[in-house]
C-alpha positions as CSV (number, residue, x, y, z in Angstrom):
1,X,2.1,-10.4,11.0
2,X,0.3,-9.5,14.2
3,X,3.5,-9.1,16.2
4,X,5.1,-6.9,13.5
5,X,2.2,-4.8,12.4
6,X,-0.2,-4.6,15.4
7,X,1.8,-5.4,18.6
8,X,4.4,-2.8,17.5
9,X,1.6,-0.2,17.3
10,X,0.6,-1.0,20.9
11,X,4.2,-0.3,22.0
12,X,4.3,2.9,20.0
13,X,0.9,4.0,21.4
14,X,2.1,3.3,24.9
15,X,5.3,5.4,24.3
16,X,3.3,8.2,22.7
17,X,0.9,8.4,25.6
18,X,3.7,8.9,28.2
19,X,4.8,12.4,29.2
20,X,4.5,15.1,26.6
21,X,2.5,14.4,23.4
22,X,4.6,12.9,20.6
23,X,3.8,12.8,16.9
24,X,3.6,9.5,15.1
25,X,4.5,8.8,11.5
26,X,3.1,5.4,10.4
27,X,3.6,3.5,7.2
28,X,0.3,1.8,6.4
29,X,-1.1,0.4,3.2
30,X,-3.9,1.0,0.8
31,X,-4.8,-2.6,1.6
32,X,-6.8,-1.3,4.6
33,X,-9.3,-0.4,1.9
34,X,-8.4,-2.3,-1.3
35,X,-8.1,-5.7,0.5
36,X,-11.7,-5.5,1.8
37,X,-15.2,-6.2,0.5
38,X,-15.8,-2.5,0.1
39,X,-16.7,-1.9,-3.5
40,X,-15.6,1.6,-4.1
41,X,-13.4,2.2,-7.1
42,X,-11.5,5.0,-5.5
43,X,-10.3,5.6,-1.9
44,X,-9.6,9.0,-0.5
45,X,-7.3,10.3,2.2
46,X,-10.4,11.6,4.1
47,X,-11.8,8.0,4.2
48,X,-11.6,6.5,7.6
49,X,-11.9,2.9,8.8
50,X,-15.3,3.4,10.2
51,X,-17.3,1.7,7.5
52,X,-17.8,-1.9,8.2
53,X,-15.8,-4.1,6.0
54,X,-14.3,-7.6,5.9
55,X,-10.5,-7.2,5.5
56,X,-8.9,-10.1,3.7
57,X,-5.4,-11.5,4.4
58,X,-3.1,-11.2,7.4
59,X,-1.2,-8.2,6.1
60,X,-4.3,-6.1,5.4
61,X,-6.0,-7.2,8.6
62,X,-3.1,-6.4,10.9
63,X,-2.4,-3.0,9.2
64,X,-6.1,-2.2,9.4
65,X,-6.1,-3.0,13.2
66,X,-2.9,-1.1,13.8
67,X,-4.2,2.0,11.9
68,X,-7.6,1.8,13.8
69,X,-5.6,1.7,17.1
70,X,-3.5,4.7,16.0
71,X,-6.6,6.8,15.1
72,X,-8.1,6.0,18.5
73,X,-5.1,7.4,20.5
74,X,-6.3,10.6,22.2
75,X,-3.7,12.9,21.0
76,X,-5.4,14.3,17.9
77,X,-4.0,15.6,15.6
78,X,-0.4,14.3,16.0
79,X,-0.6,11.3,13.7
80,X,0.5,11.0,10.1
81,X,-0.4,7.9,8.2
82,X,1.2,7.1,4.9
83,X,-0.9,4.6,3.0
84,X,1.4,3.1,0.4
85,X,0.3,1.4,-2.8
86,X,2.1,-1.6,-4.3
87,X,5.8,-0.5,-4.0
88,X,7.8,-1.6,-7.0
89,X,11.4,-0.9,-8.2
90,X,12.8,2.5,-8.4
91,X,12.5,4.6,-11.5
92,X,16.2,4.8,-12.1
93,X,17.3,1.1,-12.0
94,X,13.8,-0.4,-12.4
95,X,14.8,-3.2,-10.1
96,X,12.1,-4.3,-7.6
97,X,11.6,-7.0,-5.1
98,X,12.0,-10.5,-6.7
99,X,9.5,-12.2,-4.4
100,X,6.5,-9.9,-4.2
101,X,3.2,-10.8,-5.7
102,X,3.7,-8.7,-8.9
103,X,7.2,-10.1,-9.6
104,X,6.1,-13.7,-9.1
105,X,3.0,-13.2,-11.2
106,X,5.1,-11.7,-14.0
107,X,7.6,-14.5,-13.9
108,X,4.8,-17.1,-13.8
109,X,3.2,-15.6,-16.9
110,X,6.5,-15.5,-18.7
111,X,7.3,-19.1,-17.8
112,X,3.8,-20.3,-18.9
113,X,3.9,-18.0,-22.0
114,X,0.2,-17.4,-21.3
115,X,-2.2,-15.3,-19.3
116,X,-5.8,-16.0,-18.3
117,X,-8.5,-14.9,-20.7
118,X,-10.9,-12.3,-19.5
119,X,-8.6,-10.7,-17.0
120,X,-7.2,-8.0,-19.2
121,X,-9.3,-5.3,-17.5
122,X,-7.9,-6.3,-14.0
123,X,-6.1,-3.3,-12.6
124,X,-3.5,-2.9,-9.9
125,X,-1.3,-0.1,-8.5
126,X,2.3,0.4,-9.3
127,X,4.2,2.8,-7.1
128,X,7.9,3.2,-7.7
129,X,9.6,3.1,-4.3
130,X,11.8,6.2,-4.8
131,X,8.7,8.3,-5.7
132,X,6.9,7.0,-2.6
133,X,9.9,7.7,-0.4
134,X,10.3,11.2,-1.8
135,X,6.7,11.9,-1.1
136,X,6.8,10.6,2.5
137,X,10.0,12.6,3.3
138,X,8.5,15.8,1.8
139,X,5.3,15.4,3.8
140,X,7.3,14.8,7.0
141,X,9.7,17.7,6.4
142,X,6.7,20.0,5.8
143,X,5.2,18.6,9.0
144,X,1.9,17.6,7.5
145,X,-0.6,15.7,9.7
146,X,-3.3,13.3,8.6
147,X,-3.6,10.4,6.1
148,X,-1.8,10.5,2.8
149,X,-2.1,8.0,-0.1
150,X,1.3,7.5,-1.7
151,X,0.5,5.5,-4.9
152,X,0.6,5.7,-8.6
153,X,-1.6,8.4,-10.1
154,X,-3.5,5.8,-12.2
155,X,-4.0,2.0,-12.0
156,X,-2.2,-0.2,-14.5
157,X,-4.3,-2.8,-16.3
158,X,-3.1,-6.3,-16.8
159,X,-3.6,-5.7,-20.5
160,X,-1.0,-2.8,-20.3
161,X,1.3,-5.0,-18.2
162,X,1.1,-7.8,-20.7
163,X,1.9,-5.4,-23.6
164,X,4.9,-4.2,-21.7
165,X,6.0,-7.8,-21.2
166,X,5.6,-8.4,-24.9
167,X,7.6,-5.3,-25.8
168,X,10.4,-6.7,-23.7
169,X,10.5,-9.8,-25.8
170,X,8.3,-12.2,-23.8
171,X,5.8,-14.2,-25.9
172,X,2.4,-14.4,-24.4
173,X,-0.8,-16.1,-25.7
């Protein structure tokens, strides 16, 4: 993931630093906060990556490093960072990626017909891709600068997800 997420930012930083200043629009992830050992229950657009934290997983680590590099470029304030939550299917067709973590977990629970006890309060983000895209485009067209979290307004609990699975006809114990 380094080549795609970090090395590409090096190339973008090099291009942006040549000639006249250029604005950068960067698609990041809330994993730069959520996939760390920081224990806040809420992350804000004003939060920066200055607080020491261990970032877990290659995706979160490379996005963290790329965003850290972006914020270090001396062309303040020409960067806009979109920190997306867990992108899911669109609100019209409700079809999402078949091989992301949420889809595979949902299929696994359905196949097993069970879910682990004591995890009902586990929460995760659900962000319909069409809503995230509309938000990003609107912010770009209005020429906003800074960091923006594009995610669902509230977390979804595993308990709520399980109830939705049951309503759709899946038996879960």
